[in-house]
N, C-alpha and C positions, 0 to 999 in steps of 0.2 A: 263501839267496835266489839263484835261478838265472835267467838271462835266458830270456824266453819270447817266442814269436812274437807279433807285434802284429797284432790283428785290424783289418780295414778298417772304419772307423766312418762314413765318408762325411760329408755335411753334416747335422749334427744340432744341436739346440738345447742350449746349455750350461745347467747347472743348479747349484743351490747346496745340494742335499740328496741324501744317499744313502738307499737303502732296504736295510737289513740283513735279508736273507731269513731267516737263522738257521735256526730249526726250524719255519718257517711252513708247511712241507708236512706237518706233523703237528698239525693244529688240535685233534684230540681229546686230545692229550697235553700241551697247554699248561698246564693246572693242575698236572699231575704234574711237568712239567719245572720250573715255577716253584718248587714245594715242594722238589724235588730240588736245584736250584742254590741256593735260599735256605738250606737246611740245610748244604750244602757251604760256603757263604760264612760262615755263622755259626760253623761248626766250625773253619774255617780261621783266622778272626780270633781265636777263643778259644784255639786251640792255639798259634798263633804268639805271641800277646801273653802268654800264660801262660809260655811258654818264655823270652821276653825278661825277664819279671819275675823268674823263678827265677834266671836268669843274673846279673841285677843284684843281687838280694837275698841270694843264698847265697854266702858267702865261699869255699866249697869249689869253686865253679864259676868263680872268677876266674882262669882259665887261658886260654892262647891258643886252645885248641880250642873252648871255650865262648864266648869272645869272638867268634870267627868264626861260631859257630852262632847267637849272638844277632843278629849282622848279617844272617845268612841268613834268620832268622825275620822281621826287619824288612823285608827285601827281599820275602819272600813275601807279607807283608801288603799292601805297596804293589802288588805284581804282580797279585794277585787283585782288588784294589780298582780297578785300571785297566779290568777287563773285566766283572766280575760285576754291579756296580750297574746299568750300562746294559742288560745282558742281562735282569736281573730286571725292570727297568722295562718293557721291551718285552714280556716274557711276561705281566706283570700288566695293563698298560694296552692292549696290542695295538698300540702306536705303535712301528713299527720304523724310523722316519725318524731320521736323524742329520745334522747340518749337515756340510758339507765341512770346515769349520774344526775342528769337534769330532772328526770322523773322523781327520783328519791328526794332531791332538793326541793322540788315543788311540794311533794308530800309533807316534808318536814315543816316548811313555812306555813302551809295551809293548816296543818294540825296545831301548830304552835299558835297561830293567830286565832283559831277557833277556841283554844284553851284560854287565851287572853280575854276573848269576848265573854266566855262563861264567867270568868272572875270579875270582869268589869261590870257586867250586867248585875251581878250580885252586889257589888259595891254600890252601884246606883240605886238598887232597891233598898239597901241599908240606909243610904242617904235620905231617901223619901220616907222611910220608916221613922227616922229621927225627926225629920221636919214636920211630920203629921202627928205622930204619937207622942213626941217629946218636944214640942215647939219652944217651951221656955228654956230648955237646956241645949237647943240645937246649935246655937252660935258657939257655945263653950265646948261642946262635944266635937262638932265637925269643924275643927280649926284648920288652918292652912297646913300645919305639919302633918296632921292625920290624913288629910286629903292626898298629900304627896306620898305618904307611906302606903296608902291604899292603892294608888295608881302604880307606883313602882312595884309593889307586891303582886299586882295583877299581871303586869308584863313579865316579871321574873317567874311567876307561877306558870304562865303559859309556856315559857321556854323550858322550864323544868319538867312540865307535864308530858313532854314528848321525848323524854330521854329513852323510852323504850324503843324508839325508832332507830337508834344507833345500830343495832344488829342487822337492820334491813339492808344496809350497805354491804354487809358481808355475805348476803344470800347469793346463790347461783340461779340464774334465770335461763329457762330453756323453752322451746317452742310448745305451742304457738305463742308468738310474741305480741298478740293482739289483746288490747285492753278495751273492753266494751264500756267506755266512759269518755267524758270530754276533758277530764283532768286525772291526775294520778292520785287515786285514793288508796287507802290501806288494803281493803279486801281484794280489789282487782289485781293489785301488785302481788299479793301473797298467792293468788290462784295460779300465776304463771311461774312460780318458783319451783325448782326441782329439789330444793333443800327441804329438810324436815322442819316445818314451820309451826307444828302444833304447839310447842312450848312458847313460841313468840306470840301466837294468837291468844293463848291463855294469859300471858303477861300483859299483852296489849289490852285485853278485856278488863283485867283487874286494875291495871294502871289508869286507864281512861275512866273507869267507874269511880276510882278514888278521887280523881281530879275533876270529875264532872258532876257527880251527885251532890257533894257538899255545897258547891255554889248554887246548884238548882234548889236544894232544900232550904238554903239561906234565903234565896229569892222568894220561894213559896211561903216560908214562915213570915217574912217581912210583909208580904201582901195580905196574908191572913190577918195579921195585926192591923195593917193599914185599913183594910175594908171594915174590920170590926170597929175601929175607932171612928171611921167616917159615918157608919150607920148610927152611932150614938150621938152624933151632932144634931141638936134639935132644929137648927135653922136650915131650911132648904137651900138658901143661897150659899151659906157657908159650906154646906155639904157638897154642893156642886163645885165650888171653888177648890175645895180640898181634893176632890176626885180628879179635877182637871189637871192638877199639878203632877199626878202620877199616871194618868191614863195613857199618855204617849209611851211612857216606858213600859207599861203593862202590855200594850199592843206589840211592841218590839220583842219583849220577852216571849210572848205567846207565839209569835211567828217563828222566832229562832228555834225555840225548844220543840215546838210542834213539828217542824220539818225535820229536825234532827232525830226525833223519835221514829218518824216514818222511815227514814233512810237507814238508821243504824240498829233499830230494835226489831223491826219486822223481818220476816224470813227473806233471805236473799235468793229466792227462787227465780227461775227464768220468767215466770208469769209476772212477778213484781219488779223485775229489773227495769222495765221502762218507767214504772212509777217511781222507782228510786232515782232514776236519772232526772225525771221532771222535778222531783222534790229537791234534788241536789242543785238544779238550776235556781230553784226558789231561794234556798238559804245561802248558796255560795255566790249568786249573781244578783238576784233581785233584792235581797235583804239589805245589802250595802246601799242600794239606791233608795229603798223605802224609808230607811231610818231618818235621813235628813229631811225628807218630805214630811214625815209624821211629826217630827219635832218642830219644824218651822211652821207648818200649816196649823198646828194645834197649840202654838205657843205665842201669846201676845207679845211677850218681851222680845222674842227673836224677830217677829215681824216688825216691831217698832225699831229695833236695831238695824234691820235691813232697810227700812224706810229712811232712817237718818243717814245711812251710808249712801243710799242712792241720791238723796238731796245734796250731800256733800260733793 
């Protein structure tokens, strides 16, 4: 979240509702978009809930890696449920209004869960680092107590990371009350406020950087060490096996951070606004769907657990 120039709003009437423009400029595609996002939401819920049940039910998946994966699936379920039900309702009913309170609440939970995901992805990368770079000490280092502490710390870190959003509820909003997005994000909300928000934008930029870059750097450092270790393995088969254990997570990390960079670090000009909206669809809607698919299709243990569950 970067500071942006504040537009002059002048003397305008305050309001209590926003209009989420979303995909309103494509009226002929509303039925298709509803079906598209509805299928994505159902598949996201089914995939992530199935993965959670497999991790809980199968004894072979009671390991740190799958404990973290189960938490990631729980997170993705909450993540998509923060955005998609409201989007589906607007596409189906045509009512694109949302109260200011509802919008700020959605913003809070969305940013909170995004912060949790940053922390959780870094924890999972650290787990893979220990498993590949320090295999002899892995069991002793990554014990049950540490796993629980890392997960609790990730969730608490996500909630603490959005404390800068508390002043947003004190802002005054005035016309126009249209938000050119399909959900309540920070920058679009700030743009329609007639309060002085420069200080809030600076605080948000610094605060989000402090809570985002360390997990990203930890993830990056872990994979630099992992790749260096894998390249030193003399056996081709062992090298492929080691890489397969972390390739799924590496794909997820690349997709998540790649789309975040495009949305929040590139200029928020009118020319790039449609690109931002498309990328927001990718990391806010498609990533929760892709994650369980990547982990299940590329993981033999998950596929074996699913086969056993279906046979039972």
